C-alpha positions as CSV (number, residue, x, y, z in Angstrom):
1,X,0.0,0.0,0.0
2,X,1.1,3.5,-0.7
3,X,0.5,6.3,1.7
4,X,-0.5,9.7,0.3
5,X,1.3,12.4,2.2
6,X,-0.3,15.3,0.3
7,X,-2.4,15.9,-2.7
8,X,-1.9,18.9,-4.9
9,X,-4.9,20.3,-6.8
10,X,-3.7,21.5,-10.2
11,X,-5.0,22.0,-13.7
12,X,-2.9,21.1,-16.8
13,X,0.3,20.0,-15.1
14,X,3.6,20.3,-17.1
15,X,6.6,20.1,-14.8
16,X,7.4,19.6,-11.1
17,X,10.2,20.7,-8.8
18,X,10.8,19.8,-5.1
19,X,12.8,22.3,-3.1
20,X,16.1,20.8,-1.8
21,X,15.1,21.7,1.8
22,X,11.9,19.7,1.4
23,X,9.5,22.5,2.2
24,X,8.0,23.2,-1.2
25,X,6.7,21.6,-4.3
26,X,6.3,23.8,-7.4
27,X,4.2,22.8,-10.4
28,X,4.3,24.4,-13.8
29,X,1.3,24.4,-16.1
30,X,0.6,24.4,-19.8
31,X,-1.2,27.7,-19.3
32,X,1.5,30.2,-18.3
33,X,1.4,29.9,-14.5
34,X,3.0,28.0,-11.7
35,X,2.0,27.3,-8.1
36,X,4.1,26.7,-5.0
37,X,2.6,24.3,-2.5
38,X,3.5,23.3,1.1
39,X,5.2,19.9,0.6
40,X,3.8,18.5,3.9
41,X,0.2,19.6,3.8
42,X,-0.4,20.1,0.0
43,X,-1.7,23.6,0.7
44,X,-1.4,26.1,-2.1
45,X,0.9,28.9,-0.9
46,X,1.4,31.0,-4.0
47,X,0.1,31.3,-7.6
48,X,2.8,32.8,-9.8
49,X,1.7,34.6,-12.9
50,X,3.7,37.4,-14.5
51,X,0.8,38.7,-16.6
52,X,-2.6,37.3,-16.1
53,X,-3.8,38.9,-19.3
54,X,-1.4,36.8,-21.5
55,X,-3.1,33.5,-22.5
56,X,-1.4,30.5,-24.1
57,X,-2.8,27.0,-23.7
58,X,0.2,24.8,-24.6
59,X,2.9,27.2,-23.6
60,X,4.5,24.9,-21.1
61,X,5.9,26.4,-17.9
62,X,9.2,24.9,-16.7
63,X,10.1,25.2,-13.0
64,X,13.2,24.5,-10.9
65,X,14.3,25.5,-7.4
66,X,17.7,26.9,-6.5
67,X,20.0,24.6,-4.6
68,X,19.6,26.7,-1.5
69,X,15.7,26.6,-1.9
70,X,15.6,30.4,-1.8
71,X,14.5,30.9,-5.4
72,X,12.2,29.3,-8.0
73,X,13.1,29.8,-11.7
74,X,10.2,29.6,-14.2
75,X,10.3,29.8,-17.9
76,X,7.7,29.7,-20.7
77,X,7.1,30.9,-24.2
78,X,5.3,34.3,-24.1
79,X,5.9,34.6,-20.3
80,X,9.6,34.7,-20.2
81,X,12.3,33.6,-17.8
82,X,11.5,34.7,-14.3
83,X,13.1,34.4,-10.8
84,X,10.8,34.2,-7.8
85,X,11.4,34.4,-4.1
86,X,10.2,30.9,-3.1
87,X,9.3,31.8,0.5
88,X,7.3,34.9,-0.4
89,X,5.9,34.1,-3.8
90,X,7.2,37.4,-5.2
91,X,8.9,38.1,-8.5
92,X,12.6,39.0,-8.0
93,X,13.3,39.8,-11.6
94,X,12.5,38.9,-15.2
95,X,15.6,38.0,-17.0
96,X,14.0,38.1,-20.5
97,X,10.9,37.7,-22.6
98,X,10.8,34.5,-24.6
99,X,9.2,33.9,-28.0
100,X,10.4,30.3,-28.3
101,X,10.1,27.2,-26.2
102,X,11.9,27.3,-22.9
103,X,13.5,24.2,-21.4
104,X,16.8,23.0,-19.7
105,X,16.5,25.3,-16.7
106,X,19.1,24.9,-14.0
107,X,21.0,26.8,-11.3
108,X,24.8,26.6,-11.0
109,X,25.9,24.6,-7.9
110,X,26.6,27.8,-6.1
111,X,23.3,29.4,-7.2
112,X,25.2,32.3,-8.7
113,X,24.0,31.7,-12.3
114,X,21.0,30.2,-14.1
115,X,20.9,28.6,-17.5
116,X,18.0,28.2,-19.9
117,X,17.7,26.7,-23.3
118,X,15.4,28.8,-25.5
119,X,14.9,27.3,-28.9
120,X,18.4,26.8,-30.3
121,X,20.0,29.3,-27.9
122,X,21.5,28.9,-24.5
123,X,21.4,31.8,-22.1
124,X,23.3,32.2,-18.8
125,X,22.3,35.0,-16.4
126,X,23.7,36.3,-13.1
127,X,21.2,35.6,-10.3
128,X,22.2,38.6,-8.2
129,X,22.3,41.3,-10.9
130,X,20.2,39.8,-13.7
131,X,22.9,40.5,-16.2
132,X,23.2,38.2,-19.2
133,X,26.6,36.5,-19.0
134,X,26.5,34.2,-22.0
135,X,24.5,33.5,-25.1
136,X,25.4,30.8,-27.5
137,X,23.6,29.4,-30.5
138,X,23.7,26.0,-32.1
139,X,20.9,23.9,-33.7
140,X,21.9,21.0,-31.4
141,X,20.8,23.0,-28.4
142,X,17.2,22.3,-29.1
143,X,17.9,18.7,-28.1
144,X,20.5,18.6,-25.4
145,X,20.9,19.9,-21.8
146,X,23.8,22.2,-20.9
147,X,25.6,21.4,-17.7
148,X,27.4,23.5,-15.1
149,X,30.8,22.5,-13.8
150,X,30.9,21.6,-10.1
151,X,32.5,25.1,-9.2
152,X,29.8,26.9,-11.3
153,X,32.4,28.7,-13.4
154,X,32.0,26.8,-16.7
155,X,29.3,25.4,-18.8
156,X,29.6,22.3,-21.1
157,X,27.5,22.1,-24.2
158,X,27.3,19.8,-27.2
159,X,28.9,20.8,-30.5
160,X,29.1,19.6,-34.1
161,X,30.8,16.3,-35.0
162,X,30.1,14.6,-31.6
163,X,32.2,17.0,-29.6
164,X,31.5,19.0,-26.5
165,X,32.6,22.6,-25.7
166,X,33.6,24.0,-22.3
167,X,32.6,27.7,-21.9
168,X,33.9,30.2,-19.4
169,X,31.0,32.0,-17.9
170,X,33.1,35.0,-16.9
171,X,34.7,35.6,-20.3
172,X,32.0,34.1,-22.5
173,X,34.6,32.2,-24.5
174,X,35.3,28.6,-25.4
175,X,38.0,27.3,-23.1
176,X,38.2,23.6,-24.3
177,X,36.8,21.3,-26.9
178,X,36.4,17.6,-26.2
179,X,36.3,14.8,-28.8
180,X,33.1,12.9,-29.1
181,X,32.3,9.2,-29.1
182,X,33.4,8.8,-32.7
183,X,36.5,10.9,-32.5
184,X,38.7,8.0,-31.4
185,X,36.7,5.2,-32.9
186,X,35.2,4.2,-29.5
187,X,32.6,5.4,-27.1
188,X,34.2,7.7,-24.5
189,X,31.1,7.9,-22.3
190,X,29.9,11.4,-23.2
191,X,26.2,11.7,-22.7
192,X,24.3,15.0,-23.4
193,X,20.9,13.5,-22.9
194,X,18.4,14.6,-20.3
C-alpha cells in the first residue's frame, strides 16, 4: 500500500520541482502559470503569474528550485524567464521575454547563475544582478541539456561532430573542446541526454 502524504490540486500539469530543503513543491502548467505548495500539507501557498492577461494554452511552464531553496526559476514561451522568491511568492526579476520554447532550466551549484535553453540558444544569467553572462547558439541546443561545472564557473554544451565545448561564464569564451564518441573510434562515455 502507498500512503498519500499530500495531494496537490492543479490543472494542466507540465513540470514539477521539489525544493532541496523539502519544504515546497512547485508545479508548472501548460497555461503560463506556476504554483508553490507546502510539501507537507499540500496547501497552495502562491500562484505565480507574471501577466494574467497573457493566455497561451500549450505554452508549457518549466520550474526549478535553486540549490539553497531560496528561489524558483520559471520559464515559458510568451511569459519569459522569471526568478521568484520561493518563501514569499514574489517576483525578484524577469531575465528576459521568450518567444520560443523554454527548457533546460538549472542553477549553477553555487546558485550564482541560471541557465536556460530557449529554442536553439542557451542563455546564462547572473542571479544577483540579472545580467546576461553568456548567449550561444547551435541547432543542437534544441535537443541537449547544458551542464554547469561543479564550481559553477563553466558550462559544457554539445557541438558539431560529436564534440563538446567548455565555456567560461566570466569571459563568455570557449576554453576547451572535447572529442566525441566517434573521434577515437570508440565510445568515451559522453552523454548529453536529459
